[in-house]
N, C-alpha and C positions, 0 to 999 in steps of 0.2 A: 598436515594441519586443515583446518576448515578456518580461510579468513575471508572477508566480505570486503569487499571494492568498492568505498562509499565516497560522496563529494562534498559540495556545499549540503548546508542545513538540511536539505530536502532533495533538493535540486535531481542530480542525477540518480540518486539513491532512490529516486519516483519512478524513473522511465521502469515502461513497460517492459518485461522482460529482460530487464537491468539488472536485477537482482545478482550478484555473484558471489560466492564461497571458494576459498583457494588455497589449497593444499601445496604451499610454497614455502621454497628454503632459499637460503641465499644466493645460490649461486651453485651452476651444474654441477653435479657430482663426478668426481673424477675418479678414474680406474683405483686409484690407490687405495681410497676412500673405503674405510671399513663400516660405516655410519650405515644408519637406516635412513629412509627417508624421516623428512623432520617435517612434523605438522603443528607449524606453528599458527595459532588463534589470536587474528587479529580484527576480528569484527566484535563488537561493542556486544553483551549476551543481556537480553530481557528476560528474567528469571529464570537464566540459566538457560536461556533457551535460543537461537538463531532467529530474526524475523523475516519472514519472507512473500512476496505479493503472490496471487494468485494467479496470475500469467509468467511469473519470471522463471527464469532458469537458471539452478545452480552450478552452478561449474566448478569442480573440483579440479587444480591442477597440481600434480604432486610434482612440479620441478625438474623430473628425471623420467626417463623410461621406466616402467614398472614390471614384471611378472604377471600379465594380467590371468596368465593358466592357475595360481597360485590364489589371487584376490577373490573373496567369498563374499558377496556385500547383499547385506539383509536389510529392507525397507518394512520397518511397520508403524500403521498399517501404511498398504501395498497398494490400495484399491486404489485407480487413477492418477497412481505415480510411474512414471516409465524412467528409465535409465538407457544410456549407449557410451561408450568409451571414443574418441576420435583421437586417434593414435595412438602411443602408449602413456601419455601424458596428462589428459585431459576426461575423464568422466564427466560428463551430463545426467544432471536429475530433472525433468521437467512434469508438469501435467498432461495425462492425457485426458479427459474429457475435454468435449468439443461444444462447444456453443457461440454463435455469434461470427463461427469462421475461424474462431482462435482455440487450441488448447491450451487449457487451462487444470492448476489442480482442485482436489475438491472440494466445496468452499468448508471453512470452518475445518479444518480436517490438520491437526498438526502428526508430523510424525516422527519418529529418528530412524538415524543412518548406523548401519554399524559394518566398520571395513574389516574383517577378519584377514591373513594372512597375506600383509602388503608387505613387501619385499623389493627390492629393485634386482639387474639380473647379477648383482653379486653375489647372491641371496641375505643379503641385509636388510631386516626388516622390523616389526611389530607386531605383536601376535593379535591385538584386536583396538582397533578407534570406534567410538560409538560420540554423535554429537543430535542431539534435536532441533527440532525445527516447530515453526508456531506460526501463521499467518497472521498479518494483520487483520487487525477488527474488519469483520467484514457487516456493515450498515447496509445494504441495499436491501431491506424488506421488501420492493419488488418483486427480486428475485426468487425471494428464499417463502414466499407465501402469498399466494396469485391472488387471494384473498383480500389481502392488507391494499388500502385505500388513501394513508395518511400520510405523511413525512417524517424521517426520519431525527430521531432527537438526538444531539453530539451534549448533550446536557444533562447532571441529574437533581434531583428539589436541593440536593445540598452543591453544587455549582463545581461538579465532580466531572470528569468525560465520562460518556458512557459506557464504558470501558470499567472505568473504576477509578483509573489515573489520575492526577490532580491536573487543572486545568492551564496548568504551566507548563505541562509536557505535551511534546508534541504529538500531538494521532493524527494516524494513517488511518484511510478507510477506502475502501475499495467498493466499483457497483460494476452494473452494465445496465445499457440502455439500445434498446433495437426501435425503430420506426418501421420495422418489416412485418412485426411479429411472426418473426420465426421461431419464436423460441417463448413459448406460452401466452399470453398476453401481449399486447402493443406498450411498451414501455418507454414512452420519449423523453421524460423529465426524470430527476431525482431533487429532491428539495431536502435539504436537510438543513435543522435549525441549531443557534446557539445561543446563549445569554450573553451580553457584553453590559458592562458600564463606562460609561465615562472618565478617565479617556483609556481604554483599553485599548487595545493595539490588536488586531487580527492578523497576522501571517499565513500565506495559503501558495500551495502551490498544487497545479491540475495536470497530471501527464494522462495520457492516451495516447493511440495509435495516431502518425502522422496524417493518416489518410480521413480519419474519422472529424479531425475537423467540429470541437465540443465547445459548447456557447458555456460560459461561467457570469453569474449575476449574483446580486446581493440588493439585498430590502429590506430596510428598518428603517429607526425600529418599529416594533408593533410591542403591544401590550400585551402579558400572556394570557388573559380572560379574556375569550371570544376568539383564540389565536386560528382553529380551525379555519370558522367563519370568515376572518376578513385575510388568512391566506387565499382563501376557494377563491374570493373576486378580487384578489389584488391581481393588476393589470404590471406583468412584470416587461412589457414593452416600455418602460417609465421609467424603472430601477437605476437607482443612481451611480448602480457601479456594473460593468457590462465590458465583457472578453469574450477570446474566443484563443481559440491552443492554434489556429490556422492549419498550415501546414508545416509546422514546427516542433507538435505533437507534444507542446508544454508552454506554460501560459503559469505568471507567477507574480502576483504583486501584494500589498501591505493596505488594512484597510483600518483607519481610526473611530473610533465611536466618538462622534460629537457633542460635548456639552447643548448648542443649542435645538440639534435636531431632535435631544431628549425631552427637552424642554416645550418645543413647539408640540411634541406628539405623545409624550407622558404627562406635565404636568410641571416638571422635577428633571433641572438638569443633575441631578445625581440617579435619577429614577433607573433601574436596569431596564434595559430591552430587550426583544425578543429581534435578531435578524434571522432572514430565510435566504442562504444559502442554494441557489437553484442551476442545475446541470443539464444540456439540455442539448441534445442532437439534428442536423439539419432531415431535410426527408430523403429517405431509403436508405440511410445509416446506422449500423450499429457497431457494438465493441463494447470494450472493458475501461476503465478508467480509473488513474487512483488519485486521492486527492488528500493533500498532508497539511495539517492547520498547528498553528502555534500562539498561542493565547500570551503575549505580554500587560504583565497585570502595572500601569504607573499609579505613580501619588496622582492625590487630586489636589 
């Protein structure tokens, strides 16, 4: 069965290449056991599908040696998806596209996996197991649209996440930055915007390759009118929240919308304000990232 190894609210679950789905039993099968490999699903599904990140490797752990010669594996669509066995107990599913020196799945491409003829050495098995996989929302428009020059909005007019889920949910977005212009145009930064109302709290977790040392900054509040111009001329070197992943590959913190700052910038402590989240990389760097955010609405 397919199961996801997850941890804290979004920390380890956001590590690039760290998403794991496993077919696992409670203990190694004994010779006298006549039961088939037992697929126990532990991963919480979203709309009936497992979520994966674009650079993740999905590992299927069968918990015992299986008869690989009798196993038929079908992946649909299979474009940009590879697989290989590690011994006879583990099957790895991974992306085969190559960008910025990293292998990755095709952007915005869900897929299904069907295992037919799964059985152990004693012949105990199941005829077929099927699961569906859904990628996290991909909002790096610079990557998919070479003519795009704006920013990625994480909210819509009705105050929901851009993918339609409620703002109280965790949203996971992914992207890619390149200081070398090795893929399409040079893309040194991504700016994502979100609407906050005091005393909202925003939890953020950024993960990337340990060698990337990506920087995250938060600026605001801005008024919705004239936002494009305000962001174009804003000096992020003066932003009041700034941190980087350094050599750890992850940085996480919480940010509170402040009544006083909203009053000063917008004329009312209760006015909704737009905050810009800027992700950037140092000179000569390139790579993928994953950003997770959770909005906590607090009573005024």
